[in-house]
C-alpha positions in Angstrom: 37.0 -7.2 -8.6 35.0 -6.4 -5.5 35.8 -2.9 -4.1 36.4 -2.8 -0.4 34.9 0.2 1.5 36.0 1.1 5.0 32.9 1.7 7.1 33.1 4.9 9.1 36.8 4.6 8.4 37.4 1.2 10.0 35.3 1.2 13.1 36.3 -2.1 14.5 40.0 -1.1 14.4 39.9 2.7 15.2 37.2 4.9 16.7 34.5 5.3 14.1 34.4 8.5 12.0 37.8 9.6 13.5 40.6 11.3 11.7 42.9 8.4 12.9 40.5 5.9 11.4 40.3 7.7 8.1 44.1 7.9 7.9 44.4 4.3 8.8 41.8 3.1 6.4 43.5 5.0 3.6 46.8 3.5 4.5 45.3 0.0 4.4 44.5 0.4 0.8 40.7 0.6 0.9 39.1 1.3 -2.4 36.8 3.8 -0.7 36.0 5.2 2.7 32.5 5.7 4.0 31.5 8.4 6.5 28.5 10.2 7.8 27.6 13.9 7.8 25.2 15.9 10.0 24.5 19.7 10.1 24.4 21.6 13.4 22.2 24.5 14.1 25.4 26.6 14.2 26.0 25.7 10.6 28.9 23.2 11.0 29.0 20.1 8.9 30.3 17.4 11.3 31.3 13.8 10.7 29.5 11.5 13.1 27.0 8.7 12.6 24.3 9.3 15.3 22.1 12.4 15.7 22.9 12.2 19.4 26.2 12.2 21.2 26.0 9.4 23.9 27.0 6.3 21.9 30.2 7.5 20.2 31.4 10.5 22.3 31.8 11.6 25.9 29.1 14.2 25.4 25.4 14.1 25.9 22.3 15.4 24.0 21.3 16.1 20.5 24.2 16.7 18.0 22.5 19.5 16.1 22.5 21.7 19.3 26.3 21.4 19.7 28.0 24.8 19.5 31.4 24.9 17.6 33.4 25.5 20.8 31.7 22.5 22.5 32.1 20.3 19.5 35.8 21.1 19.4 36.3 19.7 22.9 33.8 16.8 22.8 36.0 13.7 22.7 35.2 10.5 20.9 35.0 7.5 23.2 38.3 5.7 23.7 40.1 8.4 22.0 41.9 11.8 22.5 40.3 13.0 19.3 37.2 15.2 19.0 34.3 15.2 16.6 35.7 16.2 13.2 34.2 18.7 10.8 33.7 17.7 7.2 36.4 20.1 6.2 38.8 18.4 8.5 38.0 15.0 7.2 38.3 16.1 3.6 41.6 17.7 4.3 42.9 14.3 5.4 41.3 12.3 2.6 41.8 14.6 -0.4 45.6 14.0 -0.6 45.1 10.2 -0.2 43.4 10.0 -3.6 40.8 7.6 -2.3 37.2 7.3 -3.3 34.6 8.6 -0.8 31.1 7.4 0.1 29.6 10.4 1.8 26.4 9.6 3.7 24.0 12.5 4.4 22.2 11.8 7.6 18.9 12.9 9.1 18.3 14.6 12.4 17.1 12.9 15.6 13.5 13.1 14.4 14.3 11.5 11.0 14.0 14.8 9.2 16.5 16.1 6.6 18.6 19.1 7.7 17.6 22.2 5.6 20.1 22.8 2.9 22.6 20.1 3.9 22.9 18.6 0.4 24.0 21.9 -1.0 26.5 22.5 1.8 28.0 19.0 1.5 28.4 19.3 -2.3 30.0 22.7 -1.9 32.7 21.3 0.4 33.4 18.3 -1.8 34.0 20.7 -4.7 36.1 23.0 -2.6 38.4 20.2 -1.7 38.6 18.9 -5.2 37.1 15.5 -4.4 33.6 15.7 -6.0 34.9 13.6 -9.0 35.7 10.6 -6.7 32.7 10.8 -4.4 29.4 9.0 -4.2 26.7 10.8 -2.2 24.6 8.4 -0.3 21.5 8.4 2.0 18.6 6.3 3.1 16.3 9.2 2.3 15.4 9.4 -1.4 14.3 13.0 -1.2 17.8 13.9 0.0 19.3 12.1 -3.0 16.9 13.8 -5.4 18.1 17.1 -4.0 21.7 16.0 -4.6 20.9 15.0 -8.2 19.3 18.3 -8.9 22.2 20.3 -7.4 25.1 18.2 -8.8 24.0 15.7 -11.5 27.6 14.9 -12.2 28.2 13.3 -8.7 27.0 9.6 -8.7 24.6 8.4 -6.0 24.5 5.4 -3.8 21.1 4.4 -2.6 21.1 2.5 0.7 18.2 0.4 2.0 17.3 -2.6 4.2 14.5 -5.2 4.3 12.0 -3.0 6.2 12.4 0.0 3.9 12.2 -2.1 0.8 9.0 -3.8 2.1 7.5 -0.3 2.7 8.3 0.4 -1.0 6.3 -2.6 -2.1 9.2 -5.1 -2.5 12.5 -5.4 -4.1 11.3 -5.1 -7.7 9.3 -2.0 -7.0 12.2 -0.5 -5.0 14.8 -1.0 -7.7 12.4 0.4 -10.3 11.8 3.5 -8.1 15.5 4.2 -7.7 16.8 3.1 -11.1 17.0 6.7 -12.3 18.9 7.8 -9.2 21.3 5.1 -8.3 24.8 4.3 -9.6 25.2 1.8 -6.7 22.4 0.1 -4.7 23.6 -0.9 -1.2 21.6 -3.4 0.8 22.2 -4.9 4.2 24.2 -8.1 3.6 21.8 -10.6 5.2 18.9 -9.3 3.2 20.9 -9.1 0.0 22.1 -12.7 0.6 18.5 -13.9 0.7 17.5 -12.1 -2.5 20.8 -12.1 -4.4 19.6 -14.0 -7.4 16.5 -11.9 -7.7 18.5 -8.7 -7.2 21.1 -9.5 -9.9 18.3 -10.2 -12.3 17.1 -6.7 -11.7 20.4 -4.8 -11.2 24.0 -5.5 -12.2 26.0 -7.3 -9.5 28.9 -4.9 -10.1 26.7 -2.1 -9.0 25.5 -3.8 -5.8 27.0 -3.2 -2.4 26.7 -5.6 0.6 26.8 -3.8 4.0 28.2 -4.3 6.7 30.2 -7.6 6.3 32.6 -8.2 9.2 32.8 -12.0 9.5 35.7 -13.5 7.4 33.6 -16.5 6.3 30.9 -14.1 5.0 33.5 -11.9 3.4 34.8 -14.9 1.4 31.3 -15.7 0.3 30.6 -12.2 -0.9 34.0 -12.0 -2.7 33.3 -15.3 -4.4 29.9 -14.1 -5.5 31.5 -11.1 -7.2 29.4 -8.4 -5.6 30.7 -5.1 -6.8 31.2 -3.4 -3.4 31.7 -4.7 0.1 31.4 -2.3 3.1 33.0 -3.5 6.2 34.2 -2.5 9.7 37.3 -4.7 9.1 38.7 -3.7 5.7 42.0 -5.1 6.7 40.6 -8.6 6.7 38.6 -8.1 3.6 41.6 -6.8 1.7 43.7 -9.7 2.8 41.1 -12.2 1.8 40.6 -10.5 -1.6 44.4 -10.7 -2.2 44.5 -14.4 -1.2 41.6 -15.3 -3.4 43.2 -13.6 -6.4 46.3 -15.8 -6.2 
């Protein structure tokens, strides 16, 4: 059965990467929840997608320069909530018993934050959720650091057409990440084009299509039996999966 992953909580229903969104996605019955982690210069692990503030918050500027006091009063757009820390998110999700896809992000220059992998792993262990987490990144060096620090935590390798082309094509890419990946997550339109090739190289049950939001496309992916489907509308995906199972 295809696992349904709530993307940034459920960003088409609630503000993305918000505590409300994480609570709501867990209550919907998602199989896993995906969220993003950055590291500020002050040492806070914060859950937000972009390395800058403008798109998703009422703030401005580069995220990493945000002081804790300012972070605590910077509201998410269309919300009374502020940017949550990783500890705040894990405090919400740990009791829910739900699986986690924890994406370690890069800074505004596309560079890994020093020591972020170690810090994220430490917090996952502290909250008792390391055993139901996947660590994920588009940066293979970040994932290699995760593997060295915590080989027991499975990894999800994300990519898209451009990154795979830079690796020399799909076959070369899968060969290069085969020793790292538990799950390989590919942008859904690219994966659709290469699905037969991909499943000849990697088990369908360990492939993830992201981010699938159209109900017709959801039905198509569910019928194909892809292992994981990441979506901004997990409510629709869950309803369709239940209907198709009847």
